[in-house]
PALUM-676662 format. One record per atom (N, C-alpha, C): residue in three letters; z, y negated, x negated; residue number from 1; atom name. Coordinates in Angstrom, 2 decimals. Atoms other than C-alpha are relative to their C-alpha. Example, Ala and Ser with C-alpha at 12.3 -4.5 7.8 and 13.67 -1.06 7.14 Angstrom:
! residues 2
atom type:ALA; Z:0.00; Y:1.19; X:-0.89; seq:1; atom:N
atom type:ALA; Z:7.80; Y:4.50; X:-12.30; seq:1; atom:CA
atom type:ALA; Z:0.00; Y:-1.20; X:-0.90; seq:1; atom:C
atom type:SER; Z:-0.06; Y:1.19; X:0.82; seq:2; atom:N
atom type:SER; Z:7.14; Y:1.06; X:-13.67; seq:2; atom:CA
atom type:SER; Z:0.73; Y:-1.09; X:0.77; seq:2; atom:C
! end
This chain:
! residues 116
atom type:MET; Z:-0.03; Y:-0.45; X:1.46; seq:1; atom:N
atom type:MET; Z:-27.00; Y:152.67; X:24.67; seq:1; atom:CA
atom type:MET; Z:1.75; Y:0.00; X:-0.02; seq:1; atom:C
atom type:GLU; Z:-1.19; Y:-0.08; X:-0.02; seq:2; atom:N
atom type:GLU; Z:-23.39; Y:151.87; X:25.27; seq:2; atom:CA
atom type:GLU; Z:0.73; Y:1.23; X:0.48; seq:2; atom:C
atom type:LYS; Z:-0.45; Y:-1.03; X:-0.67; seq:3; atom:N
atom type:LYS; Z:-22.73; Y:154.67; X:27.48; seq:3; atom:CA
atom type:LYS; Z:-0.22; Y:1.18; X:-0.94; seq:3; atom:C
atom type:ARG; Z:0.30; Y:-1.00; X:0.90; seq:4; atom:N
atom type:ARG; Z:-24.24; Y:157.04; X:24.89; seq:4; atom:CA
atom type:ARG; Z:1.09; Y:0.08; X:-0.97; seq:4; atom:C
atom type:GLU; Z:-0.57; Y:-0.27; X:1.12; seq:5; atom:N
atom type:GLU; Z:-22.19; Y:155.93; X:22.10; seq:5; atom:CA
atom type:GLU; Z:1.38; Y:0.54; X:0.61; seq:5; atom:C
atom type:TYR; Z:-1.40; Y:-0.10; X:-0.44; seq:6; atom:N
atom type:TYR; Z:-19.04; Y:155.80; X:24.22; seq:6; atom:CA
atom type:TYR; Z:0.23; Y:1.49; X:0.37; seq:6; atom:C
atom type:ALA; Z:0.08; Y:-1.12; X:-0.12; seq:7; atom:N
atom type:ALA; Z:-19.83; Y:159.39; X:25.02; seq:7; atom:CA
atom type:ALA; Z:0.09; Y:0.58; X:-1.00; seq:7; atom:C
atom type:ALA; Z:0.02; Y:-0.65; X:1.54; seq:8; atom:N
atom type:ALA; Z:-20.22; Y:160.38; X:21.52; seq:8; atom:CA
atom type:ALA; Z:1.24; Y:-0.27; X:-0.63; seq:8; atom:C
atom type:PHE; Z:-1.57; Y:0.40; X:0.66; seq:9; atom:N
atom type:PHE; Z:-16.94; Y:158.53; X:20.63; seq:9; atom:CA
atom type:PHE; Z:0.92; Y:1.27; X:0.53; seq:9; atom:C
atom type:GLU; Z:-0.83; Y:-0.82; X:-0.80; seq:10; atom:N
atom type:GLU; Z:-15.38; Y:160.62; X:23.32; seq:10; atom:CA
atom type:GLU; Z:0.08; Y:1.79; X:-0.82; seq:10; atom:C
atom type:HIS; Z:0.30; Y:-1.56; X:0.43; seq:11; atom:N
atom type:HIS; Z:-17.11; Y:164.15; X:22.10; seq:11; atom:CA
atom type:HIS; Z:0.69; Y:0.06; X:-1.29; seq:11; atom:C
atom type:ASP; Z:-0.22; Y:-0.08; X:1.60; seq:12; atom:N
atom type:ASP; Z:-16.17; Y:163.38; X:18.40; seq:12; atom:CA
atom type:ASP; Z:1.52; Y:-0.34; X:0.02; seq:12; atom:C
atom type:GLY; Z:-1.40; Y:0.03; X:-0.04; seq:13; atom:N
atom type:GLY; Z:-12.60; Y:162.48; X:19.32; seq:13; atom:CA
atom type:GLY; Z:0.60; Y:-1.35; X:-0.78; seq:13; atom:C
atom type:VAL; Z:-0.29; Y:1.11; X:0.69; seq:14; atom:N
atom type:VAL; Z:-12.78; Y:159.06; X:17.76; seq:14; atom:CA
atom type:VAL; Z:0.34; Y:-1.40; X:0.91; seq:14; atom:C
atom type:LEU; Z:0.14; Y:1.07; X:-1.03; seq:15; atom:N
atom type:LEU; Z:-12.65; Y:156.90; X:20.97; seq:15; atom:CA
atom type:LEU; Z:1.74; Y:-0.46; X:-0.01; seq:15; atom:C
atom type:ILE; Z:-1.24; Y:0.38; X:0.05; seq:16; atom:N
atom type:ILE; Z:-9.57; Y:154.58; X:20.91; seq:16; atom:CA
atom type:ILE; Z:0.12; Y:-0.30; X:1.60; seq:16; atom:C
atom type:GLU; Z:0.02; Y:0.31; X:-1.60; seq:17; atom:N
atom type:GLU; Z:-8.23; Y:154.31; X:24.77; seq:17; atom:CA
atom type:GLU; Z:0.90; Y:-1.06; X:-0.13; seq:17; atom:C
atom type:GLU; Z:-0.61; Y:1.26; X:-0.25; seq:18; atom:N
atom type:GLU; Z:-6.82; Y:150.84; X:24.91; seq:18; atom:CA
atom type:GLU; Z:0.35; Y:-0.14; X:1.32; seq:18; atom:C
atom type:LYS; Z:-0.17; Y:0.04; X:-1.43; seq:19; atom:N
atom type:LYS; Z:-7.07; Y:150.76; X:28.62; seq:19; atom:CA
atom type:LYS; Z:-0.69; Y:1.15; X:0.61; seq:19; atom:C
atom type:ASN; Z:0.05; Y:-1.06; X:-0.78; seq:20; atom:N
atom type:ASN; Z:-7.16; Y:153.58; X:31.07; seq:20; atom:CA
atom type:ASN; Z:-1.34; Y:-0.15; X:1.07; seq:20; atom:C
atom type:PRO; Z:1.04; Y:0.51; X:-1.16; seq:21; atom:N
atom type:PRO; Z:-10.45; Y:153.40; X:33.09; seq:21; atom:CA
atom type:PRO; Z:0.55; Y:0.60; X:1.49; seq:21; atom:C
atom type:THR; Z:-0.13; Y:-0.40; X:-1.14; seq:22; atom:N
atom type:THR; Z:-8.87; Y:155.23; X:35.76; seq:22; atom:CA
atom type:THR; Z:1.23; Y:-0.68; X:0.58; seq:22; atom:C
atom type:VAL; Z:-0.79; Y:1.03; X:-0.35; seq:23; atom:N
atom type:VAL; Z:-5.94; Y:153.01; X:35.90; seq:23; atom:CA
atom type:VAL; Z:-0.47; Y:-1.12; X:0.44; seq:23; atom:C
atom type:GLY; Z:0.87; Y:1.26; X:-0.47; seq:24; atom:N
atom type:GLY; Z:-8.24; Y:149.99; X:35.98; seq:24; atom:CA
atom type:GLY; Z:-0.41; Y:0.09; X:1.17; seq:24; atom:C
atom type:ALA; Z:0.81; Y:-0.33; X:-1.35; seq:25; atom:N
atom type:ALA; Z:-10.14; Y:151.54; X:38.94; seq:25; atom:CA
atom type:ALA; Z:1.15; Y:0.09; X:1.25; seq:25; atom:C
atom type:VAL; Z:-1.08; Y:0.08; X:-1.03; seq:26; atom:N
atom type:VAL; Z:-6.78; Y:152.31; X:40.90; seq:26; atom:CA
atom type:VAL; Z:0.60; Y:-1.36; X:0.32; seq:26; atom:C
atom type:LEU; Z:-0.78; Y:1.27; X:-0.24; seq:27; atom:N
atom type:LEU; Z:-5.41; Y:149.12; X:40.35; seq:27; atom:CA
atom type:LEU; Z:-0.86; Y:-1.14; X:0.60; seq:27; atom:C
atom type:GLY; Z:1.06; Y:0.93; X:-0.71; seq:28; atom:N
atom type:GLY; Z:-8.70; Y:147.44; X:41.66; seq:28; atom:CA
atom type:GLY; Z:-0.12; Y:0.33; X:1.58; seq:28; atom:C
atom type:ILE; Z:-0.10; Y:-0.03; X:-1.57; seq:29; atom:N
atom type:ILE; Z:-7.91; Y:148.58; X:44.97; seq:29; atom:CA
atom type:ILE; Z:1.10; Y:-0.99; X:0.60; seq:29; atom:C
atom type:LEU; Z:-0.74; Y:0.94; X:-0.46; seq:30; atom:N
atom type:LEU; Z:-5.14; Y:146.10; X:45.12; seq:30; atom:CA
atom type:LEU; Z:-0.64; Y:-1.47; X:-0.34; seq:30; atom:C
atom type:PRO; Z:0.53; Y:1.13; X:-0.05; seq:31; atom:N
atom type:PRO; Z:-6.29; Y:142.53; X:45.42; seq:31; atom:CA
atom type:PRO; Z:-0.06; Y:-0.82; X:-1.56; seq:31; atom:C
atom type:GLY; Z:0.47; Y:0.57; X:1.13; seq:32; atom:N
atom type:GLY; Z:-7.96; Y:141.42; X:42.01; seq:32; atom:CA
atom type:GLY; Z:0.72; Y:0.62; X:-1.54; seq:32; atom:C
atom type:PHE; Z:-0.80; Y:-0.57; X:1.02; seq:33; atom:N
atom type:PHE; Z:-5.52; Y:143.78; X:39.88; seq:33; atom:CA
atom type:PHE; Z:-0.76; Y:0.71; X:-0.99; seq:33; atom:C
atom type:GLY; Z:0.89; Y:-0.48; X:0.72; seq:34; atom:N
atom type:GLY; Z:-8.49; Y:145.52; X:38.43; seq:34; atom:CA
atom type:GLY; Z:-0.54; Y:-0.98; X:-1.03; seq:34; atom:C
atom type:SER; Z:0.60; Y:1.10; X:0.87; seq:35; atom:N
atom type:SER; Z:-9.90; Y:142.24; X:36.89; seq:35; atom:CA
atom type:SER; Z:1.31; Y:-0.40; X:-0.77; seq:35; atom:C
atom type:PHE; Z:-1.16; Y:-0.06; X:0.99; seq:36; atom:N
atom type:PHE; Z:-6.34; Y:141.55; X:35.67; seq:36; atom:CA
atom type:PHE; Z:0.35; Y:0.74; X:-0.97; seq:36; atom:C
atom type:TYR; Z:-0.20; Y:-1.13; X:0.88; seq:37; atom:N
atom type:TYR; Z:-5.92; Y:144.70; X:34.11; seq:37; atom:CA
atom type:TYR; Z:-0.90; Y:-0.23; X:-1.16; seq:37; atom:C
atom type:VAL; Z:0.65; Y:0.10; X:0.96; seq:38; atom:N
atom type:VAL; Z:-8.80; Y:144.11; X:31.85; seq:38; atom:CA
atom type:VAL; Z:-0.51; Y:-1.43; X:-0.42; seq:38; atom:C
atom type:GLY; Z:-0.13; Y:1.46; X:0.68; seq:39; atom:N
atom type:GLY; Z:-8.11; Y:140.58; X:30.92; seq:39; atom:CA
atom type:GLY; Z:-1.08; Y:-1.06; X:0.74; seq:39; atom:C
atom type:GLU; Z:1.05; Y:1.09; X:-0.56; seq:40; atom:N
atom type:GLU; Z:-10.25; Y:138.73; X:33.42; seq:40; atom:CA
atom type:GLU; Z:0.61; Y:-0.74; X:0.98; seq:40; atom:C
atom type:PRO; Z:-0.71; Y:0.48; X:-1.15; seq:41; atom:N
atom type:PRO; Z:-7.90; Y:136.61; X:35.31; seq:41; atom:CA
atom type:PRO; Z:-0.68; Y:-0.93; X:1.07; seq:41; atom:C
atom type:GLY; Z:0.80; Y:0.98; X:-0.77; seq:42; atom:N
atom type:GLY; Z:-10.66; Y:134.23; X:36.56; seq:42; atom:CA
atom type:GLY; Z:-0.53; Y:0.83; X:1.29; seq:42; atom:C
atom type:TYR; Z:0.74; Y:-0.89; X:-1.09; seq:43; atom:N
atom type:TYR; Z:-12.48; Y:137.23; X:38.40; seq:43; atom:CA
atom type:TYR; Z:1.50; Y:0.53; X:0.93; seq:43; atom:C
atom type:GLY; Z:-1.32; Y:-0.65; X:-0.58; seq:44; atom:N
atom type:GLY; Z:-8.75; Y:138.60; X:39.22; seq:44; atom:CA
atom type:GLY; Z:0.36; Y:-1.22; X:1.49; seq:44; atom:C
atom type:ILE; Z:-0.51; Y:0.96; X:-0.83; seq:45; atom:N
atom type:ILE; Z:-8.09; Y:135.17; X:41.24; seq:45; atom:CA
atom type:ILE; Z:-1.15; Y:0.18; X:1.11; seq:45; atom:C
atom type:ILE; Z:1.19; Y:-0.25; X:-0.96; seq:46; atom:N
atom type:ILE; Z:-11.72; Y:135.46; X:43.00; seq:46; atom:CA
atom type:ILE; Z:0.06; Y:1.21; X:0.69; seq:46; atom:C
atom type:ASN; Z:0.02; Y:-1.06; X:-0.46; seq:47; atom:N
atom type:ASN; Z:-11.19; Y:138.91; X:43.78; seq:47; atom:CA
atom type:ASN; Z:1.25; Y:-0.17; X:1.10; seq:47; atom:C
atom type:LEU; Z:-1.22; Y:0.20; X:-0.98; seq:48; atom:N
atom type:LEU; Z:-7.77; Y:138.02; X:45.45; seq:48; atom:CA
atom type:LEU; Z:-0.14; Y:-0.67; X:1.15; seq:48; atom:C
atom type:LEU; Z:0.35; Y:0.96; X:-1.13; seq:49; atom:N
atom type:LEU; Z:-9.32; Y:135.30; X:47.33; seq:49; atom:CA
atom type:LEU; Z:-0.84; Y:0.60; X:1.15; seq:49; atom:C
atom type:PHE; Z:0.78; Y:-0.41; X:-0.90; seq:50; atom:N
atom type:PHE; Z:-12.08; Y:137.25; X:48.88; seq:50; atom:CA
atom type:PHE; Z:0.35; Y:1.64; X:0.23; seq:50; atom:C
atom type:TRP; Z:-0.46; Y:-1.19; X:-0.68; seq:51; atom:N
atom type:TRP; Z:-9.76; Y:140.37; X:49.75; seq:51; atom:CA
atom type:TRP; Z:-0.11; Y:-0.05; X:1.20; seq:51; atom:C
atom type:PRO; Z:0.17; Y:-1.37; X:0.57; seq:52; atom:N
atom type:PRO; Z:-10.24; Y:142.86; X:51.56; seq:52; atom:CA
atom type:PRO; Z:-1.57; Y:0.20; X:-0.50; seq:52; atom:C
atom type:VAL; Z:1.42; Y:-0.37; X:0.31; seq:53; atom:N
atom type:VAL; Z:-14.05; Y:142.66; X:50.79; seq:53; atom:CA
atom type:VAL; Z:-0.07; Y:0.49; X:-1.39; seq:53; atom:C
atom type:SER; Z:0.14; Y:-0.62; X:1.25; seq:54; atom:N
atom type:SER; Z:-13.34; Y:142.77; X:47.08; seq:54; atom:CA
atom type:SER; Z:0.35; Y:1.26; X:-0.34; seq:54; atom:C
atom type:ILE; Z:-0.43; Y:-1.24; X:0.19; seq:55; atom:N
atom type:ILE; Z:-11.99; Y:146.05; X:47.41; seq:55; atom:CA
atom type:ILE; Z:-1.32; Y:0.76; X:-0.36; seq:55; atom:C
atom type:LEU; Z:1.13; Y:-0.58; X:0.44; seq:56; atom:N
atom type:LEU; Z:-15.73; Y:147.07; X:46.98; seq:56; atom:CA
atom type:LEU; Z:-0.43; Y:-0.06; X:-1.11; seq:56; atom:C
atom type:TRP; Z:0.26; Y:0.34; X:0.99; seq:57; atom:N
atom type:TRP; Z:-16.26; Y:145.84; X:43.99; seq:57; atom:CA
atom type:TRP; Z:0.92; Y:-0.11; X:-1.39; seq:57; atom:C
atom type:ASP; Z:-1.11; Y:0.11; X:1.21; seq:58; atom:N
atom type:ASP; Z:-12.80; Y:145.42; X:41.83; seq:58; atom:CA
atom type:ASP; Z:0.21; Y:1.14; X:-0.60; seq:58; atom:C
atom type:PRO; Z:-0.24; Y:-1.35; X:0.84; seq:59; atom:N
atom type:PRO; Z:-12.33; Y:149.21; X:41.32; seq:59; atom:CA
atom type:PRO; Z:-1.08; Y:0.30; X:-1.01; seq:59; atom:C
atom type:VAL; Z:1.01; Y:-0.09; X:0.74; seq:60; atom:N
atom type:VAL; Z:-15.53; Y:149.23; X:39.79; seq:60; atom:CA
atom type:VAL; Z:0.25; Y:-0.87; X:-1.58; seq:60; atom:C
atom type:SER; Z:-0.05; Y:1.04; X:0.72; seq:61; atom:N
atom type:SER; Z:-14.86; Y:146.00; X:37.85; seq:61; atom:CA
atom type:SER; Z:1.13; Y:0.69; X:-1.22; seq:61; atom:C
atom type:GLY; Z:-1.20; Y:-0.25; X:0.78; seq:62; atom:N
atom type:GLY; Z:-11.53; Y:147.54; X:36.38; seq:62; atom:CA
atom type:GLY; Z:-0.30; Y:1.39; X:-0.86; seq:62; atom:C
atom type:TYR; Z:0.46; Y:-1.30; X:0.39; seq:63; atom:N
atom type:TYR; Z:-13.01; Y:151.02; X:35.77; seq:63; atom:CA
atom type:TYR; Z:-1.00; Y:-0.52; X:-1.40; seq:63; atom:C
atom type:ASP; Z:1.06; Y:0.35; X:0.92; seq:64; atom:N
atom type:ASP; Z:-16.16; Y:149.33; X:33.61; seq:64; atom:CA
atom type:ASP; Z:0.77; Y:-0.83; X:-1.00; seq:64; atom:C
atom type:GLY; Z:-0.65; Y:0.94; X:0.79; seq:65; atom:N
atom type:GLY; Z:-14.04; Y:146.66; X:32.05; seq:65; atom:CA
atom type:GLY; Z:0.88; Y:0.83; X:-0.90; seq:65; atom:C
atom type:SER; Z:-0.74; Y:-0.66; X:0.74; seq:66; atom:N
atom type:SER; Z:-11.56; Y:149.12; X:30.64; seq:66; atom:CA
atom type:SER; Z:-0.87; Y:1.00; X:-1.04; seq:66; atom:C
atom type:LYS; Z:0.97; Y:-0.49; X:0.92; seq:67; atom:N
atom type:LYS; Z:-14.36; Y:151.25; X:29.10; seq:67; atom:CA
atom type:LYS; Z:-0.74; Y:-0.76; X:-1.01; seq:67; atom:C
atom type:SER; Z:0.67; Y:0.77; X:1.11; seq:68; atom:N
atom type:SER; Z:-15.87; Y:148.34; X:27.53; seq:68; atom:CA
atom type:SER; Z:0.88; Y:-0.31; X:-0.96; seq:68; atom:C
atom type:ILE; Z:-0.86; Y:0.38; X:1.06; seq:69; atom:N
atom type:ILE; Z:-12.59; Y:147.09; X:25.94; seq:69; atom:CA
atom type:ILE; Z:0.10; Y:1.44; X:-0.77; seq:69; atom:C
atom type:ASN; Z:-0.09; Y:-1.09; X:0.69; seq:70; atom:N
atom type:ASN; Z:-12.23; Y:150.95; X:24.74; seq:70; atom:CA
atom type:ASN; Z:-1.18; Y:0.00; X:-0.77; seq:70; atom:C
atom type:TYR; Z:1.30; Y:0.13; X:0.76; seq:71; atom:N
atom type:TYR; Z:-15.91; Y:150.60; X:23.42; seq:71; atom:CA
atom type:TYR; Z:0.40; Y:-0.97; X:-0.99; seq:71; atom:C
atom type:ASP; Z:-0.03; Y:1.03; X:1.11; seq:72; atom:N
atom type:ASP; Z:-15.56; Y:147.44; X:21.76; seq:72; atom:CA
atom type:ASP; Z:1.06; Y:0.30; X:-1.15; seq:72; atom:C
atom type:ILE; Z:-1.27; Y:-0.29; X:1.24; seq:73; atom:N
atom type:ILE; Z:-11.94; Y:148.39; X:19.78; seq:73; atom:CA
atom type:ILE; Z:-0.30; Y:1.33; X:-0.70; seq:73; atom:C
atom type:THR; Z:0.41; Y:-1.21; X:0.83; seq:74; atom:N
atom type:THR; Z:-13.39; Y:151.70; X:18.88; seq:74; atom:CA
atom type:THR; Z:-1.31; Y:-0.32; X:-0.99; seq:74; atom:C
atom type:LYS; Z:1.07; Y:0.39; X:0.89; seq:75; atom:N
atom type:LYS; Z:-16.71; Y:150.29; X:17.51; seq:75; atom:CA
atom type:LYS; Z:0.61; Y:-0.86; X:-1.07; seq:75; atom:C
atom type:TYR; Z:-0.59; Y:0.91; X:0.88; seq:76; atom:N
atom type:TYR; Z:-14.63; Y:147.55; X:15.73; seq:76; atom:CA
atom type:TYR; Z:0.60; Y:0.86; X:-1.17; seq:76; atom:C
atom type:GLN; Z:-0.79; Y:-0.85; X:0.68; seq:77; atom:N
atom type:GLN; Z:-12.35; Y:150.17; X:14.26; seq:77; atom:CA
atom type:GLN; Z:-0.73; Y:0.71; X:-1.07; seq:77; atom:C
atom type:LEU; Z:0.74; Y:-0.76; X:0.84; seq:78; atom:N
atom type:LEU; Z:-15.04; Y:152.42; X:13.05; seq:78; atom:CA
atom type:LEU; Z:-0.81; Y:-0.73; X:-1.01; seq:78; atom:C
atom type:ASN; Z:0.59; Y:0.79; X:0.85; seq:79; atom:N
atom type:ASN; Z:-17.05; Y:149.71; X:11.41; seq:79; atom:CA
atom type:ASN; Z:1.25; Y:-0.46; X:-1.13; seq:79; atom:C
atom type:LYS; Z:-0.87; Y:0.31; X:1.03; seq:80; atom:N
atom type:LYS; Z:-13.82; Y:148.58; X:9.56; seq:80; atom:CA
atom type:LYS; Z:0.33; Y:1.01; X:-0.84; seq:80; atom:C
atom type:GLU; Z:-0.25; Y:-1.47; X:0.73; seq:81; atom:N
atom type:GLU; Z:-13.19; Y:152.39; X:8.22; seq:81; atom:CA
atom type:GLU; Z:-1.16; Y:-0.07; X:-0.83; seq:81; atom:C
atom type:LYS; Z:1.21; Y:-0.20; X:0.84; seq:82; atom:N
atom type:LYS; Z:-16.79; Y:152.31; X:7.20; seq:82; atom:CA
atom type:LYS; Z:-0.14; Y:-1.04; X:-1.24; seq:82; atom:C
atom type:GLU; Z:-0.10; Y:1.20; X:0.91; seq:83; atom:N
atom type:GLU; Z:-16.58; Y:149.01; X:5.43; seq:83; atom:CA
atom type:GLU; Z:0.96; Y:0.25; X:-1.20; seq:83; atom:C
atom type:LYS; Z:-1.00; Y:-0.57; X:0.73; seq:84; atom:N
atom type:LYS; Z:-13.34; Y:150.24; X:3.72; seq:84; atom:CA
atom type:LYS; Z:-0.57; Y:0.93; X:-1.06; seq:84; atom:C
atom type:LYS; Z:0.41; Y:-1.03; X:0.49; seq:85; atom:N
atom type:LYS; Z:-14.89; Y:153.32; X:2.63; seq:85; atom:CA
atom type:LYS; Z:-1.15; Y:-0.29; X:-1.20; seq:85; atom:C
atom type:LEU; Z:1.26; Y:0.45; X:0.70; seq:86; atom:N
atom type:LEU; Z:-18.13; Y:151.60; X:1.30; seq:86; atom:CA
atom type:LEU; Z:0.58; Y:-0.93; X:-1.14; seq:86; atom:C
atom type:THR; Z:-0.57; Y:0.76; X:0.97; seq:87; atom:N
atom type:THR; Z:-16.08; Y:149.17; X:-0.54; seq:87; atom:CA
atom type:THR; Z:0.75; Y:0.76; X:-1.38; seq:87; atom:C
atom type:ILE; Z:-0.66; Y:-0.88; X:1.04; seq:88; atom:N
atom type:ILE; Z:-13.90; Y:151.97; X:-2.45; seq:88; atom:CA
atom type:ILE; Z:-1.14; Y:0.62; X:-0.82; seq:88; atom:C
atom type:LEU; Z:0.96; Y:-0.59; X:0.85; seq:89; atom:N
atom type:LEU; Z:-17.21; Y:153.60; X:-3.30; seq:89; atom:CA
atom type:LEU; Z:-0.71; Y:-0.85; X:-1.03; seq:89; atom:C
atom type:ALA; Z:0.82; Y:1.15; X:0.78; seq:90; atom:N
atom type:ALA; Z:-18.86; Y:150.25; X:-4.80; seq:90; atom:CA
atom type:ALA; Z:1.08; Y:-0.29; X:-1.13; seq:90; atom:C
atom type:ASP; Z:-1.08; Y:0.36; X:1.02; seq:91; atom:N
atom type:ASP; Z:-15.48; Y:149.88; X:-6.80; seq:91; atom:CA
atom type:ASP; Z:-0.34; Y:1.13; X:-0.92; seq:91; atom:C
atom type:LYS; Z:0.10; Y:-1.09; X:0.76; seq:92; atom:N
atom type:LYS; Z:-15.92; Y:153.58; X:-8.33; seq:92; atom:CA
atom type:LYS; Z:-1.47; Y:-0.23; X:-0.70; seq:92; atom:C
atom type:LEU; Z:1.42; Y:0.12; X:0.67; seq:93; atom:N
atom type:LEU; Z:-19.64; Y:152.75; X:-9.13; seq:93; atom:CA
atom type:LEU; Z:0.10; Y:-1.45; X:-1.13; seq:93; atom:C
atom type:THR; Z:-0.22; Y:1.07; X:0.61; seq:94; atom:N
atom type:THR; Z:-18.56; Y:149.35; X:-10.84; seq:94; atom:CA
atom type:THR; Z:0.94; Y:0.28; X:-1.18; seq:94; atom:C
atom type:THR; Z:-0.68; Y:-0.50; X:0.90; seq:95; atom:N
atom type:THR; Z:-15.95; Y:151.01; X:-12.90; seq:95; atom:CA
atom type:THR; Z:-0.31; Y:1.31; X:-0.67; seq:95; atom:C
atom type:ASN; Z:0.46; Y:-1.32; X:0.63; seq:96; atom:N
atom type:ASN; Z:-17.95; Y:153.90; X:-14.04; seq:96; atom:CA
atom type:ASN; Z:0.56; Y:1.28; X:0.34; seq:96; atom:C
atom type:GLN; Z:-0.58; Y:-1.13; X:-0.29; seq:97; atom:N
atom type:GLN; Z:-16.16; Y:156.48; X:-12.21; seq:97; atom:CA
atom type:GLN; Z:-0.93; Y:1.05; X:0.51; seq:97; atom:C
atom type:ILE; Z:1.16; Y:-0.86; X:-0.21; seq:98; atom:N
atom type:ILE; Z:-19.38; Y:157.83; X:-10.76; seq:98; atom:CA
atom type:ILE; Z:-1.29; Y:-0.80; X:-0.37; seq:98; atom:C
atom type:ASN; Z:0.89; Y:0.44; X:0.36; seq:99; atom:N
atom type:ASN; Z:-22.72; Y:157.47; X:-11.46; seq:99; atom:CA
atom type:ASN; Z:-1.26; Y:-0.59; X:1.22; seq:99; atom:C
atom type:SER; Z:0.74; Y:0.75; X:-1.04; seq:100; atom:N
atom type:SER; Z:-25.71; Y:155.73; X:-9.44; seq:100; atom:CA
atom type:SER; Z:-0.70; Y:1.07; X:1.07; seq:100; atom:C
atom type:ASN; Z:0.25; Y:-0.93; X:-0.64; seq:101; atom:N
atom type:ASN; Z:-26.81; Y:159.08; X:-8.11; seq:101; atom:CA
atom type:ASN; Z:1.02; Y:0.25; X:1.00; seq:101; atom:C
atom type:GLN; Z:-1.05; Y:-0.37; X:-0.90; seq:102; atom:N
atom type:GLN; Z:-23.47; Y:160.11; X:-6.89; seq:102; atom:CA
atom type:GLN; Z:0.35; Y:-1.15; X:1.07; seq:102; atom:C
atom type:TYR; Z:-0.01; Y:0.81; X:-0.76; seq:103; atom:N
atom type:TYR; Z:-23.41; Y:156.85; X:-5.43; seq:103; atom:CA
atom type:TYR; Z:-0.64; Y:-0.24; X:1.40; seq:103; atom:C
atom type:ILE; Z:0.85; Y:0.01; X:-1.22; seq:104; atom:N
atom type:ILE; Z:-26.23; Y:157.08; X:-3.27; seq:104; atom:CA
atom type:ILE; Z:0.15; Y:1.15; X:0.94; seq:104; atom:C
atom type:VAL; Z:-0.23; Y:-1.15; X:-0.76; seq:105; atom:N
atom type:VAL; Z:-25.26; Y:160.60; X:-2.09; seq:105; atom:CA
atom type:VAL; Z:1.22; Y:-0.31; X:0.94; seq:105; atom:C
atom type:GLU; Z:-1.22; Y:0.37; X:-0.66; seq:106; atom:N
atom type:GLU; Z:-21.87; Y:159.55; X:-1.16; seq:106; atom:CA
atom type:GLU; Z:-0.11; Y:-1.13; X:1.07; seq:106; atom:C
atom type:LYS; Z:0.02; Y:1.27; X:-0.86; seq:107; atom:N
atom type:LYS; Z:-22.88; Y:156.15; X:0.34; seq:107; atom:CA
atom type:LYS; Z:-1.04; Y:0.62; X:1.46; seq:107; atom:C
atom type:THR; Z:0.42; Y:-0.48; X:-1.04; seq:108; atom:N
atom type:THR; Z:-25.31; Y:158.14; X:2.61; seq:108; atom:CA
atom type:THR; Z:0.63; Y:0.94; X:0.87; seq:108; atom:C
atom type:ALA; Z:-1.18; Y:-0.93; X:-0.88; seq:109; atom:N
atom type:ALA; Z:-22.67; Y:160.66; X:3.66; seq:109; atom:CA
atom type:ALA; Z:0.62; Y:-0.86; X:0.80; seq:109; atom:C
atom type:ILE; Z:-0.73; Y:1.17; X:-0.95; seq:110; atom:N
atom type:ILE; Z:-20.59; Y:157.59; X:4.87; seq:110; atom:CA
atom type:ILE; Z:-0.78; Y:-0.62; X:1.06; seq:110; atom:C
atom type:GLU; Z:0.79; Y:0.77; X:-1.20; seq:111; atom:N
atom type:GLU; Z:-23.29; Y:155.99; X:6.74; seq:111; atom:CA
atom type:GLU; Z:-0.20; Y:1.19; X:1.07; seq:111; atom:C
atom type:GLN; Z:0.49; Y:-0.91; X:-1.08; seq:112; atom:N
atom type:GLN; Z:-24.27; Y:159.12; X:8.50; seq:112; atom:CA
atom type:GLN; Z:1.19; Y:0.54; X:0.75; seq:112; atom:C
atom type:GLN; Z:-1.11; Y:-0.45; X:-0.80; seq:113; atom:N
atom type:GLN; Z:-20.48; Y:160.04; X:9.22; seq:113; atom:CA
atom type:GLN; Z:0.34; Y:-1.29; X:1.14; seq:113; atom:C
atom type:TYR; Z:-0.27; Y:1.15; X:-0.76; seq:114; atom:N
atom type:TYR; Z:-20.26; Y:156.48; X:10.92; seq:114; atom:CA
atom type:TYR; Z:-1.10; Y:-0.23; X:0.97; seq:114; atom:C
atom type:ASN; Z:0.94; Y:0.36; X:-0.78; seq:115; atom:N
atom type:ASN; Z:-23.59; Y:156.38; X:12.64; seq:115; atom:CA
atom type:ASN; Z:-0.32; Y:0.76; X:1.36; seq:115; atom:C
atom type:TYR; Z:-0.24; Y:-0.11; X:-1.17; seq:116; atom:N
atom type:TYR; Z:-23.50; Y:156.50; X:16.34; seq:116; atom:CA
atom type:TYR; Z:-1.33; Y:-0.48; X:0.83; seq:116; atom:C
! end
């Protein structure tokens, strides 16, 4: 599911790339650096100790870890934006700037916009 959402984020141009997956994979060739790059120093030390065998999995760890970080930050940001819009919409309903029907229509549109 995460892979599908990640692809949809990329397609829609909303993906926040905090870590570059290619950089994570390339750094994984060096002993433990892929894991260090994605904020997993414990695994980085283990991979450093198991070098050169760790070269088989650390590039994958760096790549997947980068994508996971990007996914999490994008998901968080989208949820934050959605909640902000829904709060503004609820305030408009409370202050009678819109009626119940308009609220429902606009709320549905916001939810569909952020539905991945």
